[in-house]
C-alpha positions in Angstrom: 115.7 106.5 139.1 113.7 109.9 138.3 112.5 109.0 135.3 110.7 106.0 136.4 109.3 108.6 139.7 107.8 110.4 137.2 106.0 107.8 134.9 104.9 105.7 138.5 103.8 109.1 139.9 101.5 110.2 136.2 99.9 106.3 136.2 99.3 107.2 139.8 97.3 110.4 138.7 95.6 108.5 135.7 94.5 106.1 137.9 93.4 108.7 140.6 91.1 110.5 138.1 89.4 107.4 137.2 88.1 106.4 140.2 85.2 104.9 139.2 87.4 101.5 137.1 88.3 98.9 138.7 90.8 97.7 136.7 93.4 99.3 134.4 92.9 96.6 131.8 88.6 98.0 131.8 90.0 101.3 131.2 92.1 99.9 128.2 88.4 98.4 127.3 86.8 101.2 127.4 89.3 103.5 125.6 89.6 101.1 122.8 85.6 101.1 122.2 85.7 104.7 122.2 87.9 104.7 119.6 86.5 102.4 117.5 83.3 104.4 117.7 85.1 107.2 116.7 86.0 105.9 113.3 83.0 104.3 112.6 81.8 107.8 113.3 83.9 109.3 110.7 83.1 106.6 107.7 79.5 107.4 108.0 80.2 111.1 107.9 80.0 112.8 104.2 83.2 113.5 102.9 84.0 117.4 101.7 83.3 117.9 98.2 86.2 119.1 96.3 84.5 122.2 94.5 85.0 122.7 90.8 85.8 126.2 89.8 87.7 127.7 86.8 88.1 130.8 85.3 89.5 132.0 82.0 90.5 135.6 80.9 90.9 136.1 76.6 89.9 138.6 74.8 91.2 140.2 71.0 92.3 143.1 69.9 91.3 144.3 65.6 92.3 146.2 63.0 90.4 147.3 60.2 91.1 148.7 56.6 88.7 150.4 54.4 88.1 151.8 51.0 84.4 153.2 50.5 83.4 154.8 47.1 80.9 156.8 48.5 83.4 159.1 50.4 85.4 161.4 48.1 88.2 161.8 51.0 88.7 158.1 51.7 88.8 157.4 47.9 91.5 159.8 47.5 93.4 158.5 50.5 93.5 155.3 48.9 91.5 154.1 51.5 91.9 154.5 55.5 93.6 151.9 58.0 92.1 152.0 61.5 91.8 151.2 65.1 88.6 148.4 65.6 88.8 147.3 69.3 90.2 145.9 72.3 88.5 143.9 74.2 89.0 141.0 77.5 86.8 138.1 78.4 86.3 136.6 81.5 84.3 133.4 81.6 84.3 130.3 84.8 81.8 128.4 86.7 81.6 127.8 90.7 80.2 123.8 90.1 76.8 124.6 88.3 77.2 128.1 88.5 78.6 129.7 85.4 79.8 133.6 84.4 80.8 135.1 81.3 81.1 139.2 80.3 83.0 141.0 78.1 84.0 144.7 77.9 85.4 146.6 74.7 87.0 149.9 74.1 86.7 151.5 70.9 88.6 155.2 69.8 85.1 156.7 70.7 83.2 155.0 73.1 84.0 152.0 75.6 80.8 149.8 76.1 79.4 146.2 77.7 79.3 144.1 74.9 77.5 140.8 78.0 77.3 140.7 81.6 75.9 136.9 82.8 75.8 134.6 86.0 73.6 131.6 85.2 73.2 128.0 86.6 72.8 124.7 84.9 69.7 122.9 86.6 71.2 119.6 85.0 72.6 118.8 81.0 69.4 120.5 79.1 68.6 123.5 81.2 70.5 126.9 82.0 68.9 130.3 83.7 71.0 133.2 83.3 70.4 136.6 84.2 72.6 140.0 83.3 73.3 141.0 80.3 72.4 138.6 78.0 71.9 137.6 73.7 68.3 137.8 73.1 67.0 134.4 71.5 65.6 135.8 68.2 65.9 134.1 64.9 69.7 132.0 64.0 71.5 131.7 66.7 74.5 133.1 66.8 74.5 135.1 64.4 72.3 135.4 61.1 75.5 136.6 58.8 79.4 134.7 58.5 80.7 138.7 57.3 82.0 141.0 59.4 78.6 143.8 58.5 76.1 141.3 60.2 72.7 141.4 58.1 70.3 144.3 58.2 68.7 142.7 61.2 71.5 143.9 63.3 70.9 147.2 62.6 67.2 146.9 63.2 67.8 145.8 66.8 67.0 141.6 65.9 70.5 140.2 65.2 73.2 140.0 68.1 71.3 142.4 70.6 72.0 142.2 74.5 69.6 143.3 77.1 69.2 143.3 80.4 67.0 140.2 81.8 66.5 136.5 82.5 66.3 133.2 80.5 66.1 130.2 80.3 67.6 127.5 78.0 66.1 123.9 77.0 68.7 121.9 74.5 68.5 118.8 73.8 69.8 117.3 70.3 67.0 117.9 68.6 65.5 120.3 70.0 66.1 123.7 71.9 63.4 126.1 73.7 64.6 129.7 74.8 62.5 131.6 77.4 63.7 135.1 78.2 62.1 138.3 79.7 64.3 141.7 79.7 62.9 144.5 82.1 64.8 146.7 80.1 68.0 147.5 77.9 71.3 147.3 78.8 71.8 150.7 80.1 68.9 150.2 82.1 66.2 152.3 80.1 65.0 155.5 79.9 66.2 156.0 83.0 69.6 154.4 83.1 72.2 156.1 84.9 74.6 156.2 81.9 76.0 159.6 80.5 75.8 158.8 76.6 72.7 156.9 75.4 74.6 156.0 71.8 77.5 154.1 73.8 76.1 151.1 73.6 77.4 147.7 70.8 74.0 146.2 69.9 70.8 149.0 68.4 67.9 149.5 70.5 65.3 152.0 70.0 65.7 155.1 72.1 63.2 157.4 70.6 60.2 158.7 68.4 60.9 160.0 65.5 59.2 162.8 64.6 58.0 164.2 61.0 60.6 166.7 59.9 63.3 165.7 62.3 67.0 164.7 60.5 67.8 161.4 60.5 70.9 161.4 62.7 69.4 164.5 65.6 68.7 163.2 69.1 65.0 162.7 70.0 63.1 165.6 70.5 62.5 167.0 73.9 59.6 164.7 75.6 60.0 162.4 73.2 62.7 159.9 74.3 62.3 156.3 74.7 63.3 152.7 76.4 62.1 149.6 75.8 60.8 147.7 78.6 59.2 144.4 79.9 59.9 142.4 76.7 59.2 138.8 76.4 61.1 136.5 73.9 60.0 132.8 72.8 62.3 130.9 70.5 61.6 127.2 69.5 64.4 125.0 66.9 64.1 121.8 66.0 67.0 119.6 64.0 66.3 117.4 61.3 68.9 114.9 60.6 69.0 113.0 57.0 72.1 111.2 56.3 75.0 113.7 55.4 71.8 117.0 55.7 70.8 118.3 58.8 68.5 120.9 59.0 67.2 123.2 61.7 63.7 124.8 61.4 62.4 127.7 64.2 60.3 130.1 64.7 60.6 133.7 67.3 58.5 135.9 69.3 59.2 139.0 70.3 56.4 141.2 72.6 57.0 144.2 74.3 56.5 147.7 75.8 58.3 151.0 74.9 58.7 153.8 77.9 58.4 157.2 76.2 59.3 160.2 78.2 56.5 162.3 77.6 53.8 159.5 79.4 52.9 158.1 75.9 52.2 154.5 75.8 53.9 153.1 73.3 54.7 149.0 71.9 56.3 146.6 69.7 56.1 143.4 68.3 58.7 140.8 66.0 58.4 137.5 64.7 60.7 135.4 62.7 61.0 132.5 60.8 64.3 130.6 60.4 65.9 127.8 58.4 69.8 126.1 58.7 70.7 123.6 56.9 74.5 122.0 57.2 76.2 119.7 54.0 79.2 118.0 54.2 80.9 121.9 54.2 78.4 123.5 52.6 76.1 126.0 55.1 72.6 127.8 54.3 71.1 130.3 56.4 67.2 131.7 55.1 65.6 134.0 57.3 62.0 136.0 57.4 61.2 138.7 59.8 58.7 141.2 60.5 58.5 143.8 63.5 56.3 146.6 64.1 56.3 149.9 66.9 53.2 151.5 67.8 53.1 155.1 69.9 49.6 155.6 71.4 48.6 159.2 69.5 51.1 159.1 66.4 51.0 157.5 63.4 54.5 157.0 63.6 56.8 156.3 60.6 60.4 156.1 61.9 61.9 155.3 65.3 65.4 156.9 66.9 68.1 153.8 67.9 71.4 154.4 68.8 74.9 152.6 68.8 78.3 153.3 68.3 78.5 156.5 69.5 75.9 157.9 67.4 72.0 158.2 66.6 69.8 156.6 63.4 67.1 155.8 62.6 64.7 152.4 61.3 61.1 152.2 59.8 58.6 151.8 62.3 57.6 148.4 60.6 58.8 146.6 58.0 59.7 142.9 57.0 63.0 141.5 56.3 64.8 138.3 54.3 68.2 136.8 55.2 69.8 134.8 52.5 73.5 133.6 53.3 75.4 130.5 51.8 79.2 129.6 53.2 81.4 127.0 52.4 84.4 126.1 55.2 87.6 124.8 53.7 90.6 122.9 55.7 94.0 124.5 54.5 97.5 123.3 55.4 99.3 126.6 54.3 101.8 127.7 57.2 100.2 129.0 60.0 96.7 129.3 57.4 93.8 126.4 58.6 90.9 127.7 57.6 89.2 129.5 54.5 85.1 130.3 54.0 83.8 131.6 51.1 80.3 133.3 51.8 77.6 135.6 50.3 75.0 137.1 52.6 72.3 139.0 51.3 70.0 141.1 53.2 67.0 142.7 51.7 64.4 145.4 54.2 61.6 146.4 52.7 57.5 147.2 53.3 57.9 150.1 54.9 55.7 152.5 55.6 55.0 156.0 54.2 56.4 155.0 50.7 60.3 154.3 52.3 62.8 153.1 49.9 64.0 149.3 50.0 67.0 148.4 51.8 69.8 145.8 50.8 73.3 144.8 50.9 74.9 141.7 49.8 78.9 140.9 51.6 80.8 138.8 49.3 83.7 137.4 51.4 86.1 134.9 52.8 87.2 134.5 56.8 90.6 133.4 57.3 91.6 131.2 59.9 95.6 131.6 60.9 95.8 130.3 64.6 94.8 133.3 66.8 94.7 135.7 63.7 91.4 136.0 62.3 90.6 137.8 59.3 87.2 138.9 57.2 87.9 140.3 53.4 84.6 141.4 52.3 83.2 143.4 49.2 80.1 145.2 50.1 77.1 146.7 47.8 74.4 148.0 49.5 72.2 150.5 49.3 70.2 152.5 52.0 72.4 150.6 54.7 74.0 151.9 57.6 77.6 152.0 57.7 78.1 152.0 54.2 77.2 155.4 53.1 73.3 155.2 54.0 70.7 154.4 56.6 67.7 152.5 56.9 65.3 155.3 56.4 67.3 157.0 53.7 66.7 157.3 49.6 70.2 157.3 48.1 71.8 155.2 45.5 73.7 152.6 45.4 77.2 152.3 47.4 80.4 149.7 47.5 83.2 149.1 50.1 86.0 147.0 50.4 86.5 146.0 53.9 89.6 143.9 55.8 89.2 143.4 59.3 91.7 141.8 61.3 92.1 140.6 64.9 94.3 138.4 67.3 92.7 136.5 69.8 93.9 135.0 73.0 
């Protein structure tokens, strides 16, 4: 009885609160109409978009054995086995915003390899900002072996600097435009404890007459790359089973020198890449020059891998690489890539001797394990007992570098 009395009271209160409605039926009709209106508005409202986001971590640990005929101590020991590096990679996206970074730990230094944020404008256009690979010559590498080509030690292969990149890429064409404010360490005034701790070679000073090849820059003659523009275009031709990429690259920039002297740099390259069946051929011609006002400079100071070195202030380089990829099924081994990479650096100023490097080797893929077996013959080549501005004999090095990638 109490239940019915309470229900009757609630109905009476509801009717009194809607004094404008003459009957209960009219109230129900109004309520139904309002519900239908709200449902219609919901159908017309845009649905909340589910974001496409992902993040992936990876890395590698690499080790190395080397036998060097130019080092008596190394040869007497029968070669050396060393830790090479440990690295962490992170890649991901949030819708069309993409990002990538890699940090490397060596025994003697820790460095940022690259770190950038980008945006996919559409399926063919992409922009990046941060420490990115400089678009110059054959990409991603003008080489197949562990030691790259001689261009790497001139700062003209797999170089990374701090700036902006734009890439347009279709099936047949690729255009790269870039502006780098300075190198990856922030240029001449970058807040770093050691300017030699970097992955890629950059000019860090003007080498004066009488200085040693591996000396730090003289006070007042430290330098940094700044305001560098890069443009690269390549076109891909397809003829039955043969593909041919032809490309041209240009680089123009300034040097900031500690004493206030002005400097500049220019480089250009022509390249071709041929793929036929399992064969790959890479060819590149490169020319570069550094100028410093008021100085007839013949050598520049460069830095990387925890030491200073020197390069010619101008030179011409040639790269010719031939590779053959052979799929196999030998237990975990799935592929063998045989190669011969040749580099020549000539037309150096002041009678400096030519540099050449020939690397014959094979790269072995076995699951996450990737191994280079390289036999190197070189003259005046960094890491093979010489320097780009040296005057030494022919040296040889047998090298095995293996790493597990995860």
